[in-house]
mmCIF file of the C-alpha atoms, coordinates in Angstrom:
data_MODEL
# 
_entry.id   MODEL 
# 
loop_
_atom_site.group_PDB 
_atom_site.id 
_atom_site.type_symbol 
_atom_site.label_atom_id 
_atom_site.label_alt_id 
_atom_site.label_comp_id 
_atom_site.label_asym_id 
_atom_site.label_entity_id 
_atom_site.label_seq_id 
_atom_site.pdbx_PDB_ins_code 
_atom_site.Cartn_x 
_atom_site.Cartn_y 
_atom_site.Cartn_z 
_atom_site.occupancy 
_atom_site.B_iso_or_equiv 
_atom_site.pdbx_formal_charge 
_atom_site.auth_seq_id 
_atom_site.auth_comp_id 
_atom_site.auth_asym_id 
_atom_site.auth_atom_id 
_atom_site.pdbx_PDB_model_num 
ATOM 1   C CA . PHE A 1 1   ? -9.662  -6.418  -35.255 1.00 0.00 ? 1   PHE A CA 1 
ATOM 2   C CA . VAL A 1 2   ? -7.965  -8.581  -32.665 1.00 0.00 ? 2   VAL A CA 1 
ATOM 3   C CA . LEU A 1 3   ? -7.031  -11.176 -35.282 1.00 0.00 ? 3   LEU A CA 1 
ATOM 4   C CA . GLN A 1 4   ? -5.732  -8.478  -37.606 1.00 0.00 ? 4   GLN A CA 1 
ATOM 5   C CA . ASN A 1 5   ? -3.508  -7.076  -34.836 1.00 0.00 ? 5   ASN A CA 1 
ATOM 6   C CA . ILE A 1 6   ? -2.695  -10.224 -32.884 1.00 0.00 ? 6   ILE A CA 1 
ATOM 7   C CA . SER A 1 7   ? 0.880   -9.156  -32.063 1.00 0.00 ? 7   SER A CA 1 
ATOM 8   C CA . ALA A 1 8   ? -0.354  -6.135  -30.083 1.00 0.00 ? 8   ALA A CA 1 
ATOM 9   C CA . PHE A 1 9   ? -2.833  -8.224  -28.109 1.00 0.00 ? 9   PHE A CA 1 
ATOM 10  C CA . ILE A 1 10  ? -0.348  -11.010 -27.321 1.00 0.00 ? 10  ILE A CA 1 
ATOM 11  C CA . LYS A 1 11  ? 1.702   -8.454  -25.377 1.00 0.00 ? 11  LYS A CA 1 
ATOM 12  C CA . SER A 1 12  ? -1.384  -7.214  -23.508 1.00 0.00 ? 12  SER A CA 1 
ATOM 13  C CA . PRO A 1 13  ? -4.232  -9.773  -23.662 1.00 0.00 ? 13  PRO A CA 1 
ATOM 14  C CA . LEU A 1 14  ? -6.508  -7.741  -21.371 1.00 0.00 ? 14  LEU A CA 1 
ATOM 15  C CA . GLY A 1 15  ? -6.618  -5.109  -24.117 1.00 0.00 ? 15  GLY A CA 1 
ATOM 16  C CA . ILE A 1 16  ? -9.133  -7.367  -25.859 1.00 0.00 ? 16  ILE A CA 1 
ATOM 17  C CA . LEU A 1 17  ? -11.635 -6.536  -23.113 1.00 0.00 ? 17  LEU A CA 1 
ATOM 18  C CA . SER A 1 18  ? -11.037 -2.778  -23.119 1.00 0.00 ? 18  SER A CA 1 
ATOM 19  C CA . ILE A 1 19  ? -13.873 -0.560  -24.245 1.00 0.00 ? 19  ILE A CA 1 
ATOM 20  C CA . ASN A 1 20  ? -12.013 1.381   -26.875 1.00 0.00 ? 20  ASN A CA 1 
ATOM 21  C CA . PRO A 1 21  ? -13.962 2.565   -29.926 1.00 0.00 ? 21  PRO A CA 1 
ATOM 22  C CA . ASN A 1 22  ? -10.774 2.445   -31.984 1.00 0.00 ? 22  ASN A CA 1 
ATOM 23  C CA . ILE A 1 23  ? -10.723 -1.362  -31.828 1.00 0.00 ? 23  ILE A CA 1 
ATOM 24  C CA . PHE A 1 24  ? -14.282 -1.836  -33.060 1.00 0.00 ? 24  PHE A CA 1 
ATOM 25  C CA . ASP A 1 25  ? -14.455 -3.521  -36.466 1.00 0.00 ? 25  ASP A CA 1 
ATOM 26  C CA . PRO A 1 26  ? -18.032 -3.222  -37.806 1.00 0.00 ? 26  PRO A CA 1 
ATOM 27  C CA . PRO A 1 27  ? -17.418 -5.139  -41.072 1.00 0.00 ? 27  PRO A CA 1 
ATOM 28  C CA . GLY A 1 28  ? -15.715 -7.932  -39.140 1.00 0.00 ? 28  GLY A CA 1 
ATOM 29  C CA . ALA A 1 29  ? -18.514 -8.006  -36.573 1.00 0.00 ? 29  ALA A CA 1 
ATOM 30  C CA . ILE A 1 30  ? -21.193 -8.128  -39.273 1.00 0.00 ? 30  ILE A CA 1 
ATOM 31  C CA . THR A 1 31  ? -19.359 -10.911 -41.096 1.00 0.00 ? 31  THR A CA 1 
ATOM 32  C CA . ALA A 1 32  ? -18.992 -12.920 -37.883 1.00 0.00 ? 32  ALA A CA 1 
ATOM 33  C CA . ALA A 1 33  ? -22.671 -12.356 -37.003 1.00 0.00 ? 33  ALA A CA 1 
ATOM 34  C CA . LEU A 1 34  ? -23.770 -13.527 -40.465 1.00 0.00 ? 34  LEU A CA 1 
ATOM 35  C CA . ILE A 1 35  ? -21.635 -16.670 -40.249 1.00 0.00 ? 35  ILE A CA 1 
ATOM 36  C CA . VAL A 1 36  ? -22.873 -17.511 -36.748 1.00 0.00 ? 36  VAL A CA 1 
ATOM 37  C CA . SER A 1 37  ? -26.487 -16.799 -37.772 1.00 0.00 ? 37  SER A CA 1 
ATOM 38  C CA . PHE A 1 38  ? -26.173 -19.012 -40.841 1.00 0.00 ? 38  PHE A CA 1 
ATOM 39  C CA . ILE A 1 39  ? -24.714 -21.894 -38.809 1.00 0.00 ? 39  ILE A CA 1 
ATOM 40  C CA . TYR A 1 40  ? -27.387 -21.482 -36.114 1.00 0.00 ? 40  TYR A CA 1 
ATOM 41  C CA . GLY A 1 41  ? -30.158 -21.411 -38.730 1.00 0.00 ? 41  GLY A CA 1 
ATOM 42  C CA . GLN A 1 42  ? -28.813 -24.534 -40.410 1.00 0.00 ? 42  GLN A CA 1 
ATOM 43  C CA . ARG A 1 43  ? -28.588 -26.442 -37.119 1.00 0.00 ? 43  ARG A CA 1 
ATOM 44  C CA . ARG A 1 44  ? -32.107 -25.409 -36.100 1.00 0.00 ? 44  ARG A CA 1 
ATOM 45  C CA . ASN A 1 45  ? -33.526 -26.048 -39.596 1.00 0.00 ? 45  ASN A CA 1 
ATOM 46  C CA . LEU A 1 46  ? -34.821 -22.488 -39.836 1.00 0.00 ? 46  LEU A CA 1 
ATOM 47  C CA . LYS A 1 47  ? -36.195 -21.513 -43.229 1.00 0.00 ? 47  LYS A CA 1 
ATOM 48  C CA . LEU A 1 48  ? -34.130 -18.611 -44.538 1.00 0.00 ? 48  LEU A CA 1 
ATOM 49  C CA . TRP A 1 49  ? -36.925 -16.455 -45.981 1.00 0.00 ? 49  TRP A CA 1 
ATOM 50  C CA . HIS A 1 50  ? -39.266 -16.959 -43.015 1.00 0.00 ? 50  HIS A CA 1 
ATOM 51  C CA . THR A 1 51  ? -36.425 -16.107 -40.627 1.00 0.00 ? 51  THR A CA 1 
ATOM 52  C CA . LEU A 1 52  ? -35.483 -12.958 -42.549 1.00 0.00 ? 52  LEU A CA 1 
ATOM 53  C CA . ASP A 1 53  ? -39.142 -11.876 -42.590 1.00 0.00 ? 53  ASP A CA 1 
ATOM 54  C CA . ALA A 1 54  ? -39.358 -12.404 -38.821 1.00 0.00 ? 54  ALA A CA 1 
ATOM 55  C CA . LEU A 1 55  ? -36.189 -10.367 -38.234 1.00 0.00 ? 55  LEU A CA 1 
ATOM 56  C CA . THR A 1 56  ? -37.138 -7.494  -40.552 1.00 0.00 ? 56  THR A CA 1 
ATOM 57  C CA . PRO A 1 57  ? -38.772 -5.284  -37.857 1.00 0.00 ? 57  PRO A CA 1 
ATOM 58  C CA . PHE A 1 58  ? -35.574 -5.649  -35.816 1.00 0.00 ? 58  PHE A CA 1 
ATOM 59  C CA . PHE A 1 59  ? -33.469 -4.676  -38.846 1.00 0.00 ? 59  PHE A CA 1 
ATOM 60  C CA . ALA A 1 60  ? -35.742 -1.670  -39.429 1.00 0.00 ? 60  ALA A CA 1 
ATOM 61  C CA . MET A 1 61  ? -35.294 -0.505  -35.829 1.00 0.00 ? 61  MET A CA 1 
ATOM 62  C CA . LEU A 1 62  ? -31.525 -0.952  -36.162 1.00 0.00 ? 62  LEU A CA 1 
ATOM 63  C CA . ALA A 1 63  ? -31.592 1.262   -39.257 1.00 0.00 ? 63  ALA A CA 1 
ATOM 64  C CA . ILE A 1 64  ? -33.298 4.037   -37.267 1.00 0.00 ? 64  ILE A CA 1 
ATOM 65  C CA . GLY A 1 65  ? -30.686 3.680   -34.534 1.00 0.00 ? 65  GLY A CA 1 
ATOM 66  C CA . LEU A 1 66  ? -27.888 3.764   -37.096 1.00 0.00 ? 66  LEU A CA 1 
ATOM 67  C CA . GLY A 1 67  ? -29.026 7.160   -38.378 1.00 0.00 ? 67  GLY A CA 1 
ATOM 68  C CA . LEU A 1 68  ? -29.207 8.495   -34.825 1.00 0.00 ? 68  LEU A CA 1 
ATOM 69  C CA . SER A 1 69  ? -25.770 7.071   -33.996 1.00 0.00 ? 69  SER A CA 1 
ATOM 70  C CA . HIS A 1 70  ? -24.337 8.849   -37.039 1.00 0.00 ? 70  HIS A CA 1 
ATOM 71  C CA . LEU A 1 71  ? -25.845 12.091  -35.728 1.00 0.00 ? 71  LEU A CA 1 
ATOM 72  C CA . ALA A 1 72  ? -24.420 11.538  -32.241 1.00 0.00 ? 72  ALA A CA 1 
ATOM 73  C CA . ALA A 1 73  ? -20.959 10.739  -33.615 1.00 0.00 ? 73  ALA A CA 1 
ATOM 74  C CA . GLY A 1 74  ? -20.946 13.500  -36.233 1.00 0.00 ? 74  GLY A CA 1 
ATOM 75  C CA . THR A 1 75  ? -20.283 10.983  -39.006 1.00 0.00 ? 75  THR A CA 1 
ATOM 76  C CA . SER A 1 76  ? -22.052 10.536  -42.348 1.00 0.00 ? 76  SER A CA 1 
ATOM 77  C CA . PHE A 1 77  ? -22.475 14.295  -42.492 1.00 0.00 ? 77  PHE A CA 1 
ATOM 78  C CA . GLY A 1 78  ? -24.051 16.304  -45.268 1.00 0.00 ? 78  GLY A CA 1 
ATOM 79  C CA . LYS A 1 79  ? -22.822 18.855  -47.745 1.00 0.00 ? 79  LYS A CA 1 
ATOM 80  C CA . GLU A 1 80  ? -22.755 22.504  -46.810 1.00 0.00 ? 80  GLU A CA 1 
ATOM 81  C CA . THR A 1 81  ? -26.142 24.126  -47.318 1.00 0.00 ? 81  THR A CA 1 
ATOM 82  C CA . ASP A 1 82  ? -28.231 27.198  -46.658 1.00 0.00 ? 82  ASP A CA 1 
ATOM 83  C CA . VAL A 1 83  ? -31.544 25.372  -46.084 1.00 0.00 ? 83  VAL A CA 1 
ATOM 84  C CA . PRO A 1 84  ? -33.315 26.501  -42.894 1.00 0.00 ? 84  PRO A CA 1 
ATOM 85  C CA . TRP A 1 85  ? -33.151 23.010  -41.357 1.00 0.00 ? 85  TRP A CA 1 
ATOM 86  C CA . GLY A 1 86  ? -29.379 22.689  -41.801 1.00 0.00 ? 86  GLY A CA 1 
ATOM 87  C CA . ILE A 1 87  ? -27.345 21.778  -38.733 1.00 0.00 ? 87  ILE A CA 1 
ATOM 88  C CA . GLU A 1 88  ? -24.072 23.276  -37.556 1.00 0.00 ? 88  GLU A CA 1 
ATOM 89  C CA . LEU A 1 89  ? -21.383 20.630  -37.865 1.00 0.00 ? 89  LEU A CA 1 
ATOM 90  C CA . TRP A 1 90  ? -17.638 20.891  -38.469 1.00 0.00 ? 90  TRP A CA 1 
ATOM 91  C CA . ASN A 1 91  ? -17.813 24.707  -38.585 1.00 0.00 ? 91  ASN A CA 1 
ATOM 92  C CA . ALA A 1 92  ? -20.401 24.779  -41.360 1.00 0.00 ? 92  ALA A CA 1 
ATOM 93  C CA . LEU A 1 93  ? -24.169 24.630  -41.831 1.00 0.00 ? 93  LEU A CA 1 
ATOM 94  C CA . ARG A 1 94  ? -24.814 21.199  -43.359 1.00 0.00 ? 94  ARG A CA 1 
ATOM 95  C CA . HIS A 1 95  ? -27.623 18.995  -44.626 1.00 0.00 ? 95  HIS A CA 1 
ATOM 96  C CA . PRO A 1 96  ? -28.677 16.829  -41.667 1.00 0.00 ? 96  PRO A CA 1 
ATOM 97  C CA . THR A 1 97  ? -28.199 13.590  -43.613 1.00 0.00 ? 97  THR A CA 1 
ATOM 98  C CA . GLN A 1 98  ? -28.116 11.621  -40.373 1.00 0.00 ? 98  GLN A CA 1 
ATOM 99  C CA . ILE A 1 99  ? -31.617 12.887  -39.589 1.00 0.00 ? 99  ILE A CA 1 
ATOM 100 C CA . TYR A 1 100 ? -32.703 12.182  -43.182 1.00 0.00 ? 100 TYR A CA 1 
ATOM 101 C CA . GLU A 1 101 ? -31.418 8.642   -42.677 1.00 0.00 ? 101 GLU A CA 1 
ATOM 102 C CA . ALA A 1 102 ? -33.258 8.169   -39.369 1.00 0.00 ? 102 ALA A CA 1 
ATOM 103 C CA . LEU A 1 103 ? -36.508 9.657   -40.759 1.00 0.00 ? 103 LEU A CA 1 
ATOM 104 C CA . ALA A 1 104 ? -36.321 7.532   -43.917 1.00 0.00 ? 104 ALA A CA 1 
ATOM 105 C CA . SER A 1 105 ? -35.777 4.446   -41.767 1.00 0.00 ? 105 SER A CA 1 
ATOM 106 C CA . LEU A 1 106 ? -38.702 5.430   -39.534 1.00 0.00 ? 106 LEU A CA 1 
ATOM 107 C CA . LEU A 1 107 ? -40.910 5.869   -42.617 1.00 0.00 ? 107 LEU A CA 1 
ATOM 108 C CA . ILE A 1 108 ? -39.807 2.465   -43.947 1.00 0.00 ? 108 ILE A CA 1 
ATOM 109 C CA . PHE A 1 109 ? -40.544 0.899   -40.551 1.00 0.00 ? 109 PHE A CA 1 
ATOM 110 C CA . GLY A 1 110 ? -44.017 2.503   -40.597 1.00 0.00 ? 110 GLY A CA 1 
ATOM 111 C CA . LEU A 1 111 ? -44.754 1.264   -44.116 1.00 0.00 ? 111 LEU A CA 1 
ATOM 112 C CA . LEU A 1 112 ? -43.674 -2.241  -43.188 1.00 0.00 ? 112 LEU A CA 1 
ATOM 113 C CA . TRP A 1 113 ? -45.743 -2.091  -40.001 1.00 0.00 ? 113 TRP A CA 1 
ATOM 114 C CA . LEU A 1 114 ? -48.847 -1.413  -42.090 1.00 0.00 ? 114 LEU A CA 1 
ATOM 115 C CA . LYS A 1 115 ? -48.098 -4.369  -44.368 1.00 0.00 ? 115 LYS A CA 1 
ATOM 116 C CA . LYS A 1 116 ? -46.997 -6.965  -41.822 1.00 0.00 ? 116 LYS A CA 1 
ATOM 117 C CA . GLN A 1 117 ? -47.618 -10.075 -43.897 1.00 0.00 ? 117 GLN A CA 1 
ATOM 118 C CA . SER A 1 118 ? -46.950 -11.267 -47.415 1.00 0.00 ? 118 SER A CA 1 
ATOM 119 C CA . PRO A 1 119 ? -48.210 -14.438 -49.073 1.00 0.00 ? 119 PRO A CA 1 
ATOM 120 C CA . HIS A 1 120 ? -44.691 -14.954 -50.433 1.00 0.00 ? 120 HIS A CA 1 
ATOM 121 C CA . PRO A 1 121 ? -41.980 -15.799 -47.856 1.00 0.00 ? 121 PRO A CA 1 
ATOM 122 C CA . GLY A 1 122 ? -39.107 -13.343 -48.044 1.00 0.00 ? 122 GLY A CA 1 
ATOM 123 C CA . MET A 1 123 ? -41.062 -10.490 -49.603 1.00 0.00 ? 123 MET A CA 1 
ATOM 124 C CA . PHE A 1 124 ? -41.282 -8.562  -46.335 1.00 0.00 ? 124 PHE A CA 1 
ATOM 125 C CA . PHE A 1 125 ? -37.490 -8.616  -45.949 1.00 0.00 ? 125 PHE A CA 1 
ATOM 126 C CA . LEU A 1 126 ? -36.886 -7.889  -49.637 1.00 0.00 ? 126 LEU A CA 1 
ATOM 127 C CA . ALA A 1 127 ? -39.278 -4.916  -49.503 1.00 0.00 ? 127 ALA A CA 1 
ATOM 128 C CA . PHE A 1 128 ? -37.348 -3.570  -46.512 1.00 0.00 ? 128 PHE A CA 1 
ATOM 129 C CA . ALA A 1 129 ? -34.014 -4.029  -48.297 1.00 0.00 ? 129 ALA A CA 1 
ATOM 130 C CA . ALA A 1 130 ? -35.326 -2.414  -51.506 1.00 0.00 ? 130 ALA A CA 1 
ATOM 131 C CA . LEU A 1 131 ? -36.819 0.568   -49.655 1.00 0.00 ? 131 LEU A CA 1 
ATOM 132 C CA . THR A 1 132 ? -33.632 1.020   -47.631 1.00 0.00 ? 132 THR A CA 1 
ATOM 133 C CA . ALA A 1 133 ? -31.494 0.896   -50.789 1.00 0.00 ? 133 ALA A CA 1 
ATOM 134 C CA . SER A 1 134 ? -33.834 3.418   -52.450 1.00 0.00 ? 134 SER A CA 1 
ATOM 135 C CA . SER A 1 135 ? -33.524 5.809   -49.524 1.00 0.00 ? 135 SER A CA 1 
ATOM 136 C CA . ARG A 1 136 ? -29.748 5.408   -49.629 1.00 0.00 ? 136 ARG A CA 1 
ATOM 137 C CA . LEU A 1 137 ? -29.734 6.420   -53.316 1.00 0.00 ? 137 LEU A CA 1 
ATOM 138 C CA . ILE A 1 138 ? -31.436 9.703   -52.444 1.00 0.00 ? 138 ILE A CA 1 
ATOM 139 C CA . ILE A 1 139 ? -29.670 10.512  -49.166 1.00 0.00 ? 139 ILE A CA 1 
ATOM 140 C CA . GLU A 1 140 ? -26.187 9.843   -50.559 1.00 0.00 ? 140 GLU A CA 1 
ATOM 141 C CA . ALA A 1 141 ? -26.656 12.759  -52.968 1.00 0.00 ? 141 ALA A CA 1 
ATOM 142 C CA . PHE A 1 142 ? -26.603 15.102  -49.961 1.00 0.00 ? 142 PHE A CA 1 
ATOM 143 C CA . ARG A 1 143 ? -23.603 13.504  -48.205 1.00 0.00 ? 143 ARG A CA 1 
ATOM 144 C CA . GLU A 1 144 ? -20.251 15.253  -48.027 1.00 0.00 ? 144 GLU A CA 1 
ATOM 145 C CA . ASP A 1 145 ? -18.118 12.393  -46.760 1.00 0.00 ? 145 ASP A CA 1 
ATOM 146 C CA . SER A 1 146 ? -19.110 9.674   -49.247 1.00 0.00 ? 146 SER A CA 1 
ATOM 147 C CA . LEU A 1 147 ? -16.383 7.772   -51.030 1.00 0.00 ? 147 LEU A CA 1 
ATOM 148 C CA . LEU A 1 148 ? -16.309 8.538   -54.740 1.00 0.00 ? 148 LEU A CA 1 
ATOM 149 C CA . THR A 1 149 ? -15.153 6.385   -57.628 1.00 0.00 ? 149 THR A CA 1 
ATOM 150 C CA . ALA A 1 150 ? -12.616 7.718   -60.133 1.00 0.00 ? 150 ALA A CA 1 
ATOM 151 C CA . SER A 1 151 ? -15.514 8.920   -62.289 1.00 0.00 ? 151 SER A CA 1 
ATOM 152 C CA . GLY A 1 152 ? -17.089 10.837  -59.376 1.00 0.00 ? 152 GLY A CA 1 
ATOM 153 C CA . ILE A 1 153 ? -19.920 8.387   -58.669 1.00 0.00 ? 153 ILE A CA 1 
ATOM 154 C CA . ARG A 1 154 ? -20.652 7.671   -55.017 1.00 0.00 ? 154 ARG A CA 1 
ATOM 155 C CA . GLN A 1 155 ? -19.716 4.129   -54.021 1.00 0.00 ? 155 GLN A CA 1 
ATOM 156 C CA . ASN A 1 156 ? -22.712 3.766   -51.701 1.00 0.00 ? 156 ASN A CA 1 
ATOM 157 C CA . GLN A 1 157 ? -25.053 4.682   -54.555 1.00 0.00 ? 157 GLN A CA 1 
ATOM 158 C CA . ILE A 1 158 ? -23.496 2.004   -56.761 1.00 0.00 ? 158 ILE A CA 1 
ATOM 159 C CA . LEU A 1 159 ? -23.970 -0.500  -53.940 1.00 0.00 ? 159 LEU A CA 1 
ATOM 160 C CA . ALA A 1 160 ? -27.571 0.679   -53.443 1.00 0.00 ? 160 ALA A CA 1 
ATOM 161 C CA . TRP A 1 161 ? -28.329 0.167   -57.164 1.00 0.00 ? 161 TRP A CA 1 
ATOM 162 C CA . ILE A 1 162 ? -26.873 -3.353  -56.981 1.00 0.00 ? 162 ILE A CA 1 
ATOM 163 C CA . ILE A 1 163 ? -28.922 -4.177  -53.873 1.00 0.00 ? 163 ILE A CA 1 
ATOM 164 C CA . LEU A 1 164 ? -32.055 -2.719  -55.451 1.00 0.00 ? 164 LEU A CA 1 
ATOM 165 C CA . GLY A 1 165 ? -31.594 -4.791  -58.613 1.00 0.00 ? 165 GLY A CA 1 
ATOM 166 C CA . LEU A 1 166 ? -30.896 -7.904  -56.560 1.00 0.00 ? 166 LEU A CA 1 
ATOM 167 C CA . CYS A 1 167 ? -34.007 -7.307  -54.429 1.00 0.00 ? 167 CYS A CA 1 
ATOM 168 C CA . PHE A 1 168 ? -36.251 -6.921  -57.473 1.00 0.00 ? 168 PHE A CA 1 
ATOM 169 C CA . SER A 1 169 ? -34.773 -10.044 -59.073 1.00 0.00 ? 169 SER A CA 1 
ATOM 170 C CA . LEU A 1 170 ? -35.259 -12.041 -55.874 1.00 0.00 ? 170 LEU A CA 1 
ATOM 171 C CA . MET A 1 171 ? -38.814 -10.703 -55.494 1.00 0.00 ? 171 MET A CA 1 
ATOM 172 C CA . GLU A 1 172 ? -39.651 -11.903 -58.983 1.00 0.00 ? 172 GLU A CA 1 
ATOM 173 C CA . LEU A 1 173 ? -38.028 -15.271 -58.253 1.00 0.00 ? 173 LEU A CA 1 
ATOM 174 C CA . ARG A 1 174 ? -39.884 -15.666 -54.926 1.00 0.00 ? 174 ARG A CA 1 
ATOM 175 C CA . ILE A 1 175 ? -43.237 -14.868 -56.567 1.00 0.00 ? 175 ILE A CA 1 
ATOM 176 C CA . SER A 1 176 ? -42.650 -17.315 -59.422 1.00 0.00 ? 176 SER A CA 1 
ATOM 177 C CA . GLN A 1 177 ? -41.516 -20.052 -57.000 1.00 0.00 ? 177 GLN A CA 1 
ATOM 178 C CA . THR A 1 178 ? -44.588 -19.548 -54.830 1.00 0.00 ? 178 THR A CA 1 
ATOM 179 C CA . LYS A 1 179 ? -46.885 -19.679 -57.882 1.00 0.00 ? 179 LYS A CA 1 
ATOM 180 C CA . LYS A 1 180 ? -45.289 -22.974 -58.965 1.00 0.00 ? 180 LYS A CA 1 
ATOM 181 C CA . LEU A 1 181 ? -45.988 -24.451 -55.530 1.00 0.00 ? 181 LEU A CA 1 
ATOM 182 C CA . ASP A 1 182 ? -49.660 -23.410 -55.726 1.00 0.00 ? 182 ASP A CA 1 
# 
């Protein structure tokens, strides 16, 4: 965000240190974290799939927290509903999609906890990513504030299908590579 608005921060450099939620840039932060992580992993000779498997429980906990943060902020809210478990938000009774998200992430964390190891490096992470994408496919159907394509399809569902297909392809590749090594 700072780089995108450098002229504003040149006039007041201490603004960079202010705790202002309007200057947070999640996509930029994620991109920077991925680049730094990749460079760190390369310098330390960390194996990508083993590292992702080791970090998967952390990612799963972050996913639970993300659902709860959406609830606290009132974002990622659901469509209007008359189900008994609906929550009052924005002057309407709505599907608690933030709670669905947190519960789905908790369920995924529990499933992964039961199956802590895989004989194929990367499968633990890929299973997490596939399960998370699958839950996103379902939960997005109940969301009110999702971005839609021109044809009315939810963008996050398209992304979830792509991630799901990529995960299954990579799972198949990882299994075949491991079999070749045996």
